Backbone bond lengths (Angstrom), bond angles and torsions (degrees), N, CA, C in turn:
res aa  C-N    CA-C-N  psi(-1)  N-CA   C-N-CA  omega(-1)  CA-C   N-CA-C  phi
1 M - - - 1.465 - - 1.527 109.70 -
2 H 1.331 116.18 134.03 1.451 121.75 177.38 1.531 110.46 -89.84
3 A 1.335 115.26 167.84 1.468 120.20 -178.22 1.524 111.49 -58.97
4 A 1.347 117.27 -41.82 1.470 120.27 -179.23 1.529 111.06 -63.13
5 E 1.322 116.62 -38.95 1.468 120.22 178.13 1.519 111.03 -66.91
6 A 1.330 115.93 -39.20 1.461 119.90 178.67 1.525 110.77 -64.54
7 E 1.329 117.14 -40.53 1.461 119.68 177.87 1.529 111.09 -64.63
8 T 1.323 117.41 -38.57 1.460 121.03 176.49 1.525 110.95 -62.31
9 L 1.329 115.90 -38.05 1.459 121.15 179.99 1.523 111.91 -65.37
10 V 1.338 117.89 -41.78 1.474 120.88 -172.07 1.528 114.04 -93.00
11 R 1.316 117.19 -17.78 1.468 119.65 -173.87 1.536 113.17 -56.93
12 P 1.352 119.36 -35.73 1.472 118.72 178.96 1.528 114.62 -64.79
13 L 1.312 118.43 -8.70 1.457 120.47 179.92 1.524 112.30 -80.06
14 L 1.331 117.66 -1.16 1.471 120.53 -179.17 1.516 112.43 -105.28
15 W 1.350 114.65 138.82 1.465 123.88 164.98 1.527 105.24 -114.12
16 I 1.317 117.35 119.48 1.460 120.74 -169.66 1.535 111.72 -112.51
17 G 1.335 115.37 157.69 1.454 122.63 173.91 1.519 110.28 -125.34
18 F 1.327 115.79 170.97 1.463 120.85 -179.75 1.524 108.51 -155.11
19 D 1.312 116.43 169.16 1.454 121.93 179.39 1.530 110.31 -97.11
20 G 1.324 116.18 146.09 1.454 120.56 171.33 1.520 114.00 91.49
21 R 1.332 114.30 176.21 1.461 121.14 -176.22 1.519 113.14 -105.38
22 T 1.330 116.32 9.34 1.464 121.41 170.05 1.519 107.89 -122.73
23 I 1.310 116.43 153.22 1.463 121.45 -173.29 1.534 109.14 -82.42
24 P 1.338 117.67 117.08 1.467 119.51 178.08 1.530 111.76 -65.66
25 T 1.308 115.44 157.60 1.465 120.64 179.79 1.519 111.88 -57.17
26 D 1.340 116.85 -43.99 1.467 120.02 -178.95 1.523 111.52 -63.73
27 T 1.324 117.33 -38.47 1.464 120.54 178.28 1.519 110.61 -65.95
28 A 1.314 116.58 -46.18 1.470 120.49 178.16 1.523 110.93 -58.09
29 R 1.332 115.66 -40.98 1.468 119.63 179.35 1.524 111.40 -61.76
30 L 1.336 116.94 -44.56 1.465 120.10 -178.59 1.526 111.74 -69.68
31 V 1.334 117.24 -36.28 1.460 119.96 177.13 1.530 110.02 -65.17
32 K 1.334 116.55 -44.63 1.464 120.31 177.58 1.525 111.25 -62.90
33 A 1.330 116.18 -33.99 1.469 120.87 -175.58 1.528 112.38 -80.21
34 G 1.359 117.88 -13.92 1.455 116.73 170.56 1.509 119.06 123.38
35 V 1.357 120.60 13.96 1.461 117.61 170.23 1.529 107.72 -60.34
36 S 1.342 117.16 149.47 1.475 118.96 -172.69 1.511 113.48 -94.58
37 G 1.348 117.72 -8.39 1.454 117.95 -176.46 1.511 112.88 -153.52
38 V 1.330 114.72 156.24 1.458 122.92 173.30 1.518 107.38 -132.77
39 I 1.332 116.36 135.75 1.454 122.68 174.98 1.515 108.87 -107.22
40 L 1.330 116.81 133.53 1.451 121.75 177.03 1.521 110.21 -109.17
41 F 1.334 115.23 147.19 1.459 123.22 179.32 1.529 109.21 -120.50
42 A 1.327 116.51 -179.32 1.466 120.16 177.26 1.518 111.19 -58.08
43 R 1.332 116.49 -31.37 1.471 120.57 -179.55 1.521 112.13 -65.36
44 N 1.332 117.42 -17.02 1.461 122.21 -178.44 1.524 113.36 -103.31
45 C 1.328 116.97 -22.81 1.461 121.30 -166.26 1.524 112.24 -102.49
46 G 1.312 115.77 131.36 1.458 121.46 171.92 1.514 109.23 -109.16
47 T 1.323 115.65 -127.23 1.460 120.72 176.64 1.523 109.34 -71.60
48 R 1.313 115.42 174.08 1.465 120.09 177.18 1.530 110.83 -58.03
49 D 1.330 117.51 -45.49 1.459 120.51 -178.34 1.525 111.76 -68.02
50 E 1.331 117.24 -39.20 1.471 120.36 177.84 1.524 110.63 -65.03
51 T 1.326 116.57 -40.43 1.467 120.38 -179.97 1.515 110.74 -67.21
52 R 1.332 115.76 -43.63 1.470 119.27 177.57 1.526 111.37 -61.32
53 A 1.308 117.34 -40.07 1.464 120.66 -179.98 1.526 110.91 -64.01
54 L 1.337 116.73 -41.20 1.464 120.45 177.19 1.520 110.60 -63.56
55 I 1.334 116.50 -44.16 1.463 120.64 179.56 1.526 111.00 -64.16
56 D 1.324 116.97 -41.82 1.465 119.93 177.81 1.527 111.13 -60.55
57 E 1.341 115.42 -39.25 1.465 119.48 178.96 1.529 110.85 -66.19
58 L 1.336 116.62 -40.25 1.468 120.09 176.55 1.519 110.87 -62.27
59 R 1.327 116.31 -45.74 1.467 119.57 -179.58 1.528 111.37 -62.39
60 A 1.327 116.27 -36.27 1.465 119.74 179.87 1.527 111.91 -65.71
61 Q 1.344 116.51 -25.92 1.468 120.48 179.21 1.535 112.20 -78.24
62 A 1.335 116.62 -22.10 1.471 120.93 -170.31 1.520 111.87 -79.28
63 R 1.335 115.08 147.66 1.461 120.66 177.07 1.521 111.31 -73.39
64 G 1.340 116.47 -33.61 1.462 121.35 -178.51 1.514 109.20 -138.09
65 A 1.324 115.64 -151.30 1.469 120.38 178.88 1.527 110.08 -64.24
66 L 1.319 116.37 141.17 1.461 122.18 179.35 1.522 107.99 -129.13
67 L 1.336 116.26 121.00 1.457 121.76 -178.74 1.529 109.52 -85.25
68 L 1.319 116.93 123.11 1.462 122.50 178.49 1.524 108.92 -104.44
69 S 1.332 115.90 126.73 1.465 120.43 -176.99 1.524 110.62 -126.85
70 V 1.349 114.30 159.82 1.464 121.23 -178.90 1.520 108.52 -154.86
71 D 1.346 116.42 148.86 1.473 121.64 172.49 1.522 108.47 -89.74
72 Q 1.312 117.17 92.59 1.464 120.80 177.15 1.531 106.66 -120.29
73 E 1.344 114.70 85.84 1.459 120.74 -173.91 1.525 112.29 -90.15
74 G 1.335 116.77 -29.07 1.452 122.30 -163.37 1.514 108.95 98.74
75 G 1.342 116.69 164.18 1.457 119.27 -177.93 1.515 111.23 66.72
76 R 1.344 115.58 -138.47 1.467 119.88 -172.78 1.523 113.65 -79.68
77 V 1.320 118.42 -11.07 1.467 120.73 175.83 1.524 108.13 -106.39
78 A 1.323 115.05 88.86 1.461 122.77 179.35 1.519 107.40 -142.35
79 R 1.326 116.32 111.95 1.471 120.56 -178.28 1.527 111.65 -84.35
80 L 1.344 116.55 -23.80 1.458 122.06 -179.08 1.522 107.94 -101.72
81 T 1.323 116.68 110.79 1.469 120.19 -173.67 1.524 113.65 -128.22
82 E 1.326 118.53 -35.80 1.470 121.33 -174.02 1.527 110.74 -74.96
83 G 1.332 115.65 101.37 1.457 119.42 179.76 1.512 113.88 85.08
84 F 1.342 117.92 4.36 1.458 121.78 178.40 1.531 109.78 -100.93
85 E 1.322 115.52 151.49 1.453 119.79 176.02 1.527 110.02 -63.51
86 K 1.321 116.31 139.01 1.463 121.14 176.16 1.524 107.98 -91.93
87 F 1.331 115.59 118.73 1.458 120.50 -177.80 1.527 110.75 -96.77
88 P 1.331 117.37 148.91 1.464 119.90 177.73 1.527 111.42 -65.15
89 S 1.333 115.58 162.86 1.463 120.11 172.55 1.524 109.36 -67.68
90 L 1.329 116.15 161.03 1.465 119.36 176.96 1.523 110.89 -60.94
91 R 1.331 117.34 -35.66 1.459 119.78 178.73 1.530 111.02 -60.66
92 E 1.321 116.38 -39.95 1.473 119.45 177.64 1.525 110.99 -68.02
93 L 1.329 117.02 -35.73 1.465 120.46 179.97 1.524 112.38 -67.71
94 A 1.328 116.66 -20.16 1.467 120.11 -178.43 1.527 112.64 -63.12
95 A 1.332 117.66 -14.41 1.468 120.80 176.34 1.526 111.67 -76.58
96 L 1.346 117.01 -10.83 1.467 121.63 -177.21 1.519 110.84 -98.74
97 D 1.338 116.08 166.44 1.456 119.11 175.72 1.528 109.61 -85.86
98 A 1.331 115.73 171.85 1.466 120.75 -173.24 1.523 112.07 -62.33
99 S 1.321 117.88 -37.78 1.465 119.33 -178.15 1.528 110.98 -66.42
100 A 1.326 117.28 -36.51 1.465 120.25 177.58 1.523 111.10 -69.70
101 V 1.338 117.08 -38.60 1.467 120.52 177.65 1.522 110.29 -65.24
102 R 1.331 116.79 -39.70 1.469 119.09 177.65 1.537 110.39 -62.74
103 A 1.315 116.99 -41.75 1.468 120.15 179.75 1.525 111.20 -62.73
104 I 1.331 116.89 -39.85 1.463 120.58 177.32 1.527 110.09 -67.37
105 G 1.336 116.95 -40.12 1.457 120.56 176.25 1.516 111.78 -60.11
106 S 1.324 116.85 -38.90 1.457 120.52 178.64 1.520 110.90 -66.65
107 R 1.328 116.49 -40.53 1.463 120.13 178.51 1.522 111.34 -65.83
108 L 1.324 115.77 -40.76 1.466 120.92 177.05 1.520 110.52 -64.17
109 G 1.341 116.39 -46.01 1.460 120.42 179.65 1.515 112.63 -61.75
110 A 1.331 116.14 -37.35 1.467 120.07 179.57 1.524 110.96 -64.29
111 Q 1.327 117.39 -38.75 1.461 119.94 179.03 1.523 111.78 -70.55
112 V 1.335 116.47 -37.53 1.465 120.43 177.14 1.531 109.88 -64.09
113 R 1.334 116.35 -42.96 1.468 119.99 177.65 1.531 110.72 -65.31
114 D 1.322 116.92 -41.90 1.465 120.45 -178.26 1.529 111.64 -62.75
115 A 1.334 116.18 -29.32 1.467 119.84 176.72 1.526 112.28 -76.68
116 G 1.335 117.38 -10.67 1.460 121.11 175.11 1.506 115.96 113.34
117 F 1.336 117.79 2.36 1.465 121.04 -175.15 1.528 112.06 -88.01
118 D 1.339 114.23 157.79 1.460 122.13 178.77 1.524 112.60 -109.22
119 V 1.334 116.53 -26.41 1.464 122.47 -174.50 1.522 108.79 -132.35
120 D 1.343 116.70 129.89 1.458 120.61 169.69 1.521 107.37 -104.93
121 L 1.319 116.58 121.04 1.460 121.63 -179.39 1.529 108.75 -78.12
122 A 1.306 114.55 69.32 1.460 125.60 -176.90 1.535 106.54 -161.38
123 P 1.322 119.20 159.27 1.455 128.01 6.93 1.528 112.94 -90.94
124 V 1.337 115.07 163.11 1.454 120.98 169.23 1.526 108.06 -71.31
125 L 1.329 116.50 125.20 1.468 122.14 179.72 1.528 111.46 -109.78
126 D 1.324 116.25 11.63 1.461 120.64 177.05 1.529 109.86 -72.87
127 V 1.330 115.00 143.99 1.457 121.44 174.76 1.526 107.45 -94.28
128 D 1.314 116.49 123.36 1.470 121.07 -173.94 1.532 110.20 -80.86
129 S 1.313 115.51 68.39 1.470 120.06 -172.20 1.528 113.47 -90.60
130 N 1.335 117.24 -3.46 1.461 120.16 -179.55 1.523 109.65 -122.99
131 P 1.350 118.43 110.31 1.469 120.67 -178.99 1.525 113.57 -61.64
132 L 1.342 116.77 -17.93 1.466 120.45 -179.38 1.526 112.54 -91.04
133 N 1.333 117.17 3.10 1.461 120.33 -179.69 1.530 109.43 -64.47
134 P 1.345 118.18 123.38 1.465 120.20 -174.67 1.518 114.78 -85.22
135 V 1.331 118.27 -5.99 1.461 118.99 -170.25 1.528 114.28 -125.46
136 I 1.336 119.21 -22.57 1.465 120.70 -175.68 1.529 111.08 -95.81
137 G 1.309 119.11 -73.92 1.462 121.18 175.41 1.514 113.11 52.47
138 D 1.345 116.26 -126.05 1.461 119.67 -175.17 1.526 113.43 -77.24
139 R 1.320 117.39 3.88 1.465 119.60 169.22 1.527 110.44 -71.25
140 S 1.322 117.56 -18.15 1.459 123.99 177.39 1.522 109.85 -93.29
141 F 1.325 116.28 147.35 1.458 120.00 176.10 1.530 112.61 -62.73
142 S 1.354 116.47 -35.78 1.459 116.51 -167.91 1.528 110.82 -168.80
143 R 1.338 115.01 167.59 1.459 121.93 168.75 1.521 111.17 -88.65
144 D 1.316 116.51 -0.25 1.462 122.81 179.60 1.530 109.65 -105.39
145 A 1.322 116.85 122.54 1.467 121.23 -174.23 1.524 112.41 -62.89
146 E 1.318 117.63 -38.92 1.461 120.75 -179.33 1.531 110.80 -63.43
147 T 1.327 116.61 -38.92 1.460 120.54 178.62 1.524 110.46 -66.31
148 V 1.325 116.92 -43.55 1.466 120.58 177.69 1.521 110.50 -60.72
149 A 1.325 117.13 -42.00 1.464 120.95 -179.82 1.528 111.10 -63.62
150 R 1.334 116.70 -48.74 1.467 121.13 -175.88 1.530 111.24 -64.52
151 L 1.325 116.85 -47.28 1.464 119.83 -177.76 1.524 112.12 -79.08
152 G 1.340 116.63 -28.78 1.463 119.63 174.11 1.515 111.87 -62.18
153 V 1.322 116.60 -40.62 1.465 120.80 176.01 1.524 109.96 -64.07
154 A 1.338 117.07 -44.53 1.461 120.40 -179.66 1.529 111.35 -60.05
155 M 1.327 117.51 -46.18 1.458 121.56 179.08 1.532 110.53 -63.20
156 T 1.328 116.70 -42.30 1.464 121.22 179.04 1.523 110.84 -59.20
157 L 1.320 117.16 -48.11 1.461 120.64 -178.25 1.523 110.96 -63.20
158 G 1.333 116.92 -37.74 1.456 119.62 177.44 1.518 112.33 -66.46
159 L 1.319 117.22 -47.86 1.464 121.17 178.77 1.520 111.16 -58.19
160 Q 1.336 115.72 -43.77 1.461 119.46 -172.42 1.527 113.80 -76.76
161 E 1.310 117.16 1.71 1.462 118.84 165.54 1.524 110.44 -69.23
162 H 1.339 117.07 -16.02 1.468 121.15 -174.55 1.524 114.34 -131.27
163 V 1.332 117.68 -39.83 1.468 122.71 -176.43 1.524 108.78 -138.10
164 A 1.320 116.80 167.08 1.460 120.08 171.10 1.520 109.17 -73.74
165 A 1.322 116.71 136.05 1.462 121.54 173.73 1.523 108.77 -93.85
166 C 1.330 115.38 155.13 1.468 121.51 178.34 1.528 108.35 -134.38
167 G 1.330 116.83 103.78 1.457 121.15 179.87 1.519 110.99 -72.78
168 K 1.331 115.71 142.23 1.462 119.20 -177.11 1.528 109.62 -148.79
169 H 1.357 117.64 155.13 1.460 129.68 7.51 1.530 106.80 -120.53
170 F 1.324 118.33 107.37 1.463 124.39 -171.14 1.533 111.58 -70.51
171 P 1.344 116.86 137.63 1.470 131.44 0.96 1.525 115.01 -84.81
172 G 1.330 119.93 5.73 1.460 121.04 176.94 1.515 112.46 141.03
173 H 1.337 116.16 120.74 1.465 122.39 -177.54 1.529 110.77 -107.87
174 G 1.343 117.56 9.61 1.453 120.18 -169.42 1.511 115.73 -75.62
175 D 1.331 118.02 -27.30 1.467 119.05 -173.79 1.519 113.16 -104.16
176 T 1.320 117.67 14.30 1.464 119.71 178.60 1.525 110.24 -83.12
177 D 1.335 116.10 155.95 1.466 120.05 173.60 1.526 110.56 -111.90
178 K 1.338 116.20 14.24 1.459 121.96 175.39 1.521 108.84 -127.81
179 D 1.313 116.42 154.16 1.454 123.72 177.69 1.524 107.80 -99.00
180 S 1.351 117.28 121.47 1.463 120.19 -176.71 1.522 112.72 -69.16
181 H 1.345 117.93 -7.61 1.463 118.68 170.12 1.532 110.63 -65.71
182 F 1.346 116.10 -24.85 1.464 120.34 -173.59 1.522 114.16 -124.06
183 D 1.334 118.58 -25.67 1.460 122.78 -176.54 1.520 109.63 -136.09
184 L 1.338 115.76 170.78 1.460 121.78 175.56 1.529 108.67 -103.73
185 P 1.356 117.38 98.99 1.467 118.95 -177.43 1.531 111.68 -73.62
186 R 1.338 114.41 158.47 1.471 121.14 179.37 1.517 108.63 -138.49
187 L 1.338 115.79 135.91 1.460 121.51 175.79 1.524 109.15 -117.06
188 A 1.326 115.39 126.34 1.465 120.64 -177.02 1.525 112.70 -100.34
189 H 1.329 118.16 11.88 1.461 120.75 -177.47 1.525 111.67 -60.74
190 A 1.339 115.71 147.59 1.463 121.60 173.37 1.527 109.44 -68.47
191 R 1.322 115.41 158.33 1.462 120.14 -178.18 1.538 111.63 -59.74
192 A 1.317 118.13 -36.56 1.465 120.53 -179.68 1.529 110.74 -60.06
193 R 1.321 116.96 -38.95 1.461 120.86 177.96 1.533 110.26 -66.94
194 L 1.334 117.88 -42.15 1.459 120.46 178.47 1.526 110.76 -59.86
195 D 1.328 116.47 -42.14 1.463 120.47 179.02 1.526 111.24 -62.40
196 A 1.316 116.48 -40.28 1.470 121.07 -174.61 1.525 112.59 -76.97
197 V 1.328 117.25 -28.37 1.463 120.11 -173.35 1.532 111.16 -119.96
198 E 1.319 117.84 -76.01 1.464 121.75 -170.52 1.534 113.08 -58.10
199 L 1.318 117.44 -43.13 1.463 120.18 -172.23 1.523 113.82 -84.35
200 L 1.315 117.26 -17.14 1.462 120.30 -174.69 1.538 112.91 -57.68
201 P 1.339 119.67 -48.12 1.467 118.46 179.10 1.530 113.74 -65.12
202 F 1.325 116.96 -34.17 1.463 119.25 178.77 1.524 111.15 -68.37
203 R 1.329 117.20 -40.81 1.470 120.13 175.62 1.527 110.39 -57.18
204 A 1.323 116.13 -44.97 1.463 120.63 -177.94 1.522 111.32 -65.28
205 A 1.329 116.98 -44.13 1.463 120.66 -179.04 1.529 111.45 -65.60
206 I 1.324 116.76 -38.33 1.466 120.65 177.92 1.526 109.65 -64.50
207 A 1.322 116.52 -44.05 1.468 120.19 178.46 1.526 111.28 -61.76
208 A 1.340 116.56 -29.12 1.464 121.23 -179.47 1.527 112.78 -84.86
209 G 1.328 117.35 -5.01 1.463 120.39 175.12 1.509 116.26 94.89
210 I 1.325 118.49 26.34 1.468 119.67 177.70 1.524 109.76 -59.42
211 E 1.340 116.60 140.80 1.467 120.75 -170.01 1.519 113.89 -89.52
212 C 1.333 118.26 -27.13 1.465 121.37 -179.20 1.520 109.24 -138.44
213 I 1.325 115.72 152.33 1.461 121.87 173.07 1.519 108.15 -136.14
214 M 1.342 115.64 135.14 1.461 121.43 178.31 1.522 110.46 -99.10
215 T 1.319 115.59 135.01 1.462 121.13 177.64 1.520 110.77 -82.86
216 T 1.326 115.31 161.72 1.456 120.65 176.89 1.526 110.67 -116.60
217 H 1.335 115.08 152.11 1.464 121.00 178.19 1.527 109.59 -89.30
218 V 1.319 116.31 59.39 1.459 122.86 179.59 1.526 108.24 -124.20
219 V 1.328 116.20 139.43 1.470 121.78 176.41 1.527 108.62 -87.00
220 F 1.327 116.68 125.35 1.466 122.73 176.18 1.522 107.66 -110.66
221 D 1.316 116.24 103.66 1.459 120.93 -173.56 1.523 112.63 -58.44
222 A 1.326 117.76 -35.26 1.461 120.60 -176.68 1.522 112.31 -73.83
223 V 1.328 116.94 -16.75 1.467 120.87 -179.49 1.525 111.01 -101.16
224 D 1.339 116.69 -50.09 1.463 121.18 -177.73 1.531 108.08 -157.95
225 A 1.323 116.26 88.49 1.467 121.77 -172.81 1.525 111.31 -57.35
226 G 1.326 116.06 128.82 1.458 121.71 174.70 1.509 115.53 86.52
227 V 1.353 118.16 -7.06 1.468 120.56 -174.92 1.535 109.35 -116.98
228 P 1.335 118.82 122.36 1.467 120.22 176.33 1.526 110.98 -59.08
229 A 1.316 116.71 144.24 1.461 120.67 -174.91 1.529 112.11 -55.32
230 T 1.330 117.62 -36.85 1.461 121.22 -179.56 1.531 112.33 -57.24
231 M 1.325 117.53 -29.21 1.467 121.39 -176.42 1.527 112.19 -111.20
232 S 1.330 117.01 15.23 1.457 121.32 -172.38 1.525 111.97 -107.94
233 A 1.327 117.03 113.62 1.467 120.63 175.68 1.527 111.02 -63.13
234 K 1.322 117.12 -32.25 1.464 119.38 177.83 1.524 110.84 -65.27
235 S 1.324 116.45 -34.06 1.468 120.55 178.84 1.522 112.25 -77.57
236 I 1.340 117.44 -42.06 1.467 120.75 -173.68 1.526 111.15 -89.00
237 E 1.325 117.18 -65.83 1.471 119.32 -178.47 1.525 111.60 -68.38
238 G 1.340 116.46 -36.63 1.451 119.74 -177.30 1.513 112.52 -78.89
239 L 1.327 116.69 -64.31 1.463 120.94 -173.34 1.536 112.17 -75.93
240 L 1.327 117.22 -54.17 1.460 119.91 -173.50 1.524 112.58 -71.79
241 R 1.312 117.12 -46.09 1.471 120.29 -177.38 1.533 111.91 -81.03
242 A 1.341 117.14 -58.37 1.466 120.06 -172.12 1.527 112.41 -72.97
243 E 1.333 117.49 -47.07 1.463 119.71 -175.85 1.526 113.05 -81.53
244 L 1.330 117.13 -45.88 1.461 120.08 -175.98 1.526 112.84 -91.65
245 S 1.339 116.78 -4.92 1.473 123.07 173.87 1.523 113.62 60.59
246 F 1.337 116.84 36.50 1.459 119.95 177.07 1.519 109.84 -81.98
247 E 1.337 116.29 127.60 1.462 121.26 -177.08 1.528 112.87 -115.42
248 G 1.327 116.82 3.02 1.457 119.74 -178.46 1.515 112.78 -86.16
249 V 1.321 115.68 -159.46 1.466 122.90 -175.89 1.527 109.82 -87.27
250 V 1.322 115.78 128.38 1.461 121.76 174.64 1.529 107.86 -98.43
251 V 1.326 116.05 122.51 1.462 123.34 -178.09 1.521 108.09 -111.21
252 S 1.315 117.63 134.32 1.464 119.48 174.24 1.513 110.00 -77.93
253 D 1.325 117.05 152.62 1.456 118.88 163.85 1.535 106.98 -68.73
254 D 1.304 117.17 170.36 1.456 121.74 -173.19 1.535 111.46 -57.39
255 L 1.328 116.34 123.42 1.467 120.57 179.67 1.526 112.42 -72.07
256 E 1.330 117.53 -9.63 1.460 119.77 177.29 1.532 112.49 -86.55
257 M 1.326 117.50 -4.90 1.464 119.42 175.17 1.517 109.38 -63.13
258 K 1.324 116.18 147.65 1.462 120.19 -171.35 1.526 113.36 -63.88
259 A 1.345 116.94 -26.17 1.466 119.79 177.86 1.528 111.20 -57.39
260 I 1.339 116.36 -30.54 1.467 121.31 179.86 1.521 111.03 -103.38
261 A 1.333 116.69 -54.51 1.472 120.45 -172.86 1.523 112.44 -58.53
262 D 1.345 117.47 -39.60 1.465 120.47 -175.95 1.525 112.91 -81.18
263 H 1.332 117.63 -23.99 1.463 120.33 -175.91 1.527 113.28 -99.76
264 F 1.340 116.94 -28.87 1.467 119.35 -171.93 1.522 113.54 -127.51
265 G 1.328 118.04 -26.08 1.459 121.70 -172.86 1.516 110.15 86.90
266 V 1.324 117.07 142.73 1.458 121.00 -173.92 1.526 111.98 -65.98
267 G 1.332 117.90 -41.26 1.465 120.39 -178.72 1.516 112.34 -62.98
268 S 1.328 116.16 -50.13 1.463 120.80 178.90 1.528 111.03 -62.19
269 A 1.330 116.54 -42.10 1.458 120.41 -179.95 1.520 111.43 -64.49
270 A 1.328 117.21 -37.38 1.459 120.69 179.05 1.528 110.91 -60.71
271 V 1.318 115.89 -46.48 1.469 119.96 179.92 1.524 110.79 -64.14
272 R 1.323 116.25 -44.62 1.463 119.60 -178.46 1.522 111.39 -66.62
273 A 1.333 117.79 -36.37 1.461 120.64 -179.38 1.526 111.67 -68.27
274 I 1.319 116.99 -46.69 1.466 119.17 178.63 1.524 110.30 -64.64
275 S 1.306 116.80 -41.35 1.470 120.51 177.47 1.524 111.47 -59.37
276 A 1.345 116.11 -34.30 1.463 121.39 -177.77 1.522 112.93 -76.50
277 G 1.345 117.06 -15.95 1.456 119.43 178.62 1.514 115.58 123.46
278 V 1.342 118.37 0.60 1.465 121.21 175.40 1.533 108.52 -69.96
279 D 1.328 116.81 144.16 1.464 121.49 -178.90 1.525 113.04 -101.80
280 A 1.329 117.41 -37.96 1.468 121.79 -177.28 1.515 109.25 -128.24
281 L 1.312 116.15 130.51 1.465 122.45 -179.12 1.521 109.97 -103.97
282 L 1.314 116.69 121.40 1.461 120.28 172.88 1.527 109.54 -82.25
283 V 1.324 116.25 123.52 1.464 122.54 171.10 1.529 104.24 -131.54
284 C 1.331 115.73 100.01 1.464 121.20 -155.81 1.516 116.86 -95.48
285 H 1.321 119.28 -4.21 1.461 118.09 -171.86 1.531 113.50 -132.93
286 S 1.322 116.37 -60.72 1.457 121.85 -164.51 1.530 112.58 -95.17
287 A 1.334 115.83 123.74 1.467 119.87 175.16 1.526 110.71 -62.02
288 E 1.330 116.56 -33.46 1.459 120.39 178.51 1.527 110.80 -62.81
289 R 1.331 117.09 -43.83 1.463 120.02 179.99 1.527 111.51 -73.49
290 Q 1.308 117.86 -30.20 1.467 120.45 173.91 1.522 110.46 -62.91
291 S 1.325 115.97 -44.99 1.464 119.87 177.26 1.523 111.21 -65.96
292 E 1.337 116.76 -36.26 1.460 121.00 177.21 1.529 110.82 -59.95
293 A 1.323 116.39 -43.04 1.464 120.50 179.41 1.523 111.06 -64.22
294 I 1.331 116.80 -45.15 1.465 120.47 -179.73 1.520 111.12 -62.25
295 E 1.330 116.31 -45.51 1.464 120.13 -179.06 1.527 111.62 -64.54
296 A 1.326 117.08 -39.39 1.466 120.26 179.18 1.520 110.89 -66.65
297 L 1.330 117.61 -40.94 1.465 121.03 177.93 1.529 110.78 -64.44
298 A 1.328 116.50 -43.72 1.464 120.00 179.87 1.528 111.06 -62.55
299 K 1.326 116.37 -43.50 1.464 120.42 178.30 1.531 110.50 -61.64
300 A 1.328 116.91 -39.69 1.464 120.51 -179.50 1.525 111.62 -67.08
301 V 1.333 116.39 -34.32 1.471 119.53 174.92 1.523 109.92 -66.36
302 L 1.328 116.13 -44.18 1.467 120.17 -176.55 1.527 112.47 -66.70
303 D 1.344 117.34 -35.32 1.467 118.17 -178.57 1.536 112.70 -93.39
304 G 1.327 116.44 3.11 1.462 120.38 175.95 1.511 115.14 85.35
305 T 1.337 117.38 0.29 1.463 120.16 178.31 1.526 111.45 -65.19
306 L 1.318 116.16 -37.37 1.461 122.58 179.68 1.524 108.70 -112.08
307 P 1.334 117.67 111.08 1.468 120.10 -178.08 1.533 111.96 -62.78
308 I 1.324 115.59 137.70 1.462 120.11 178.35 1.527 110.65 -59.14
309 E 1.336 116.73 -34.56 1.473 120.37 -179.35 1.528 111.30 -60.97
310 R 1.327 117.57 -36.04 1.466 121.35 178.65 1.529 110.00 -66.70
311 V 1.335 116.58 -41.51 1.458 120.62 177.43 1.524 110.18 -63.63
312 Q 1.320 116.54 -43.86 1.463 120.13 -178.08 1.522 112.02 -65.48
313 S 1.334 117.71 -37.02 1.464 119.53 179.28 1.532 110.32 -68.21
314 A 1.342 117.16 -37.97 1.467 120.37 176.17 1.525 110.40 -63.92
315 R 1.306 116.75 -45.55 1.464 120.67 178.88 1.521 111.66 -60.92
316 A 1.323 116.42 -39.42 1.469 119.74 -179.52 1.526 111.20 -64.01
317 R 1.339 117.02 -41.07 1.468 119.20 177.92 1.530 110.94 -64.51
318 L 1.320 116.56 -41.52 1.462 120.36 179.07 1.529 111.35 -65.05
319 Q 1.314 116.64 -37.74 1.466 120.16 177.94 1.521 111.46 -66.14
320 R 1.341 116.78 -38.79 1.459 119.48 177.85 1.529 111.18 -65.30
321 L 1.338 116.13 -40.07 1.460 119.88 178.20 1.540 110.02 -64.27
322 A 1.318 116.05 -44.32 1.462 120.40 -179.52 1.521 111.15 -63.59
323 K 1.318 117.27 -39.79 1.465 120.51 -179.89 1.531 110.03 -64.69
324 R 1.313 115.86 -36.27 1.465 121.53 -177.66 1.531 111.93 -77.58
325 R 1.345 116.24 -37.09 1.459 119.16 -166.09 1.520 117.03 -117.29
326 C 1.327 118.94 -20.80 1.462 118.93 -173.91 1.511 111.34 -62.54
327 A 1.315 116.96 128.21 1.462 121.39 178.20 1.514 109.25 -64.71
328 P 1.321 117.40 139.58 1.473 119.32 179.32 1.519 110.75 -68.68
C-alpha cells in the first residue's frame, strides 16, 4: 500500500469543522477526498434556509454519503438560533416527566433534521455531581444519576425519531473541576463509584438503542490511569464495547481541545484514539490539524502501528450510520 492509498483508507475517520458561512478551499478538498462527516457550529449557521443551503453545498462536494452533525442540546449550547425554537436547558427539563421530555426531544430532533443535519451531538449524559464543574452545570439534567439516566433515555428516544443522538461525554465529565477545552482533567474515583454514578446514564442510553457516544478527554484512574478516555483502549474497547455492549459509532470530542492538543499533539492523539476503538475523530477548526491527523493515521497504517482491520471496522460502523441517517 502506498501513502496515497493509506490516506484514502483513513480519511473517512474524520469529521471536520471550519470557520465562516462559506466553505473554505481546504474543507472542500477534504470533503471531496472522502472525510465522512462535517460538524457545524454557530459560526457556520444562519437561518434554517441558509444552513440548509450550506449543507446542500457540502453534500454536493462529497463523493458519497456525508454525515452532518451539530451540538444542539438546548439551553446555552444551541448552534441553531436564527429562526429556530429556543429550547430549555436539560436542568430546566428535569422538572418534567419522561414522556414530556421525549416529546421535547422529538421536537428538537425534527428541527435539527429540517435544517439538514443527520446527527445531534446530544444529549449530555453527565451527572452534575460537582458544583465547581466549569463546563457541565445546567447542561446536565441533574446531580442525581437515576434522574439523568431516566430523562437521558427519554431525550434520546425523542431525538432518534428524526436524527441520530450522540450521548456525551463518556465515561462522564460531570465531577471534574477543570474544563477539557483548556486542561486535562483527572478523576480518582473508585470503579464502584463510577458504576453507581458516571456510568449509569450511559448504560441506560445504550440499552435504549442510542446510536452514537462521544468520548471525553478525562483521565479515569480506576479504568486506565494516566490515559484520557478518548485514547484509552481500556475505556473504549474494554468498558464501552465489551462491558456495556455498545455497538454504535464512537465519536471523539474535538482533538483540538487543549486537553489533547497541548499534551499529546493531534496526530499522535488521532492514532491512539482510533487504535483504542474510536470510530470518528472530531477535528473542528484547523485544516492544518485535520491534515496532520490524516497523515499520522496513514503513516500508522503503513508502519503497522494501526491495524487495517481496526480502520475497516470503524469505517463499517460509519457507513451503517450514514445508510441509516444521511438525508437524501
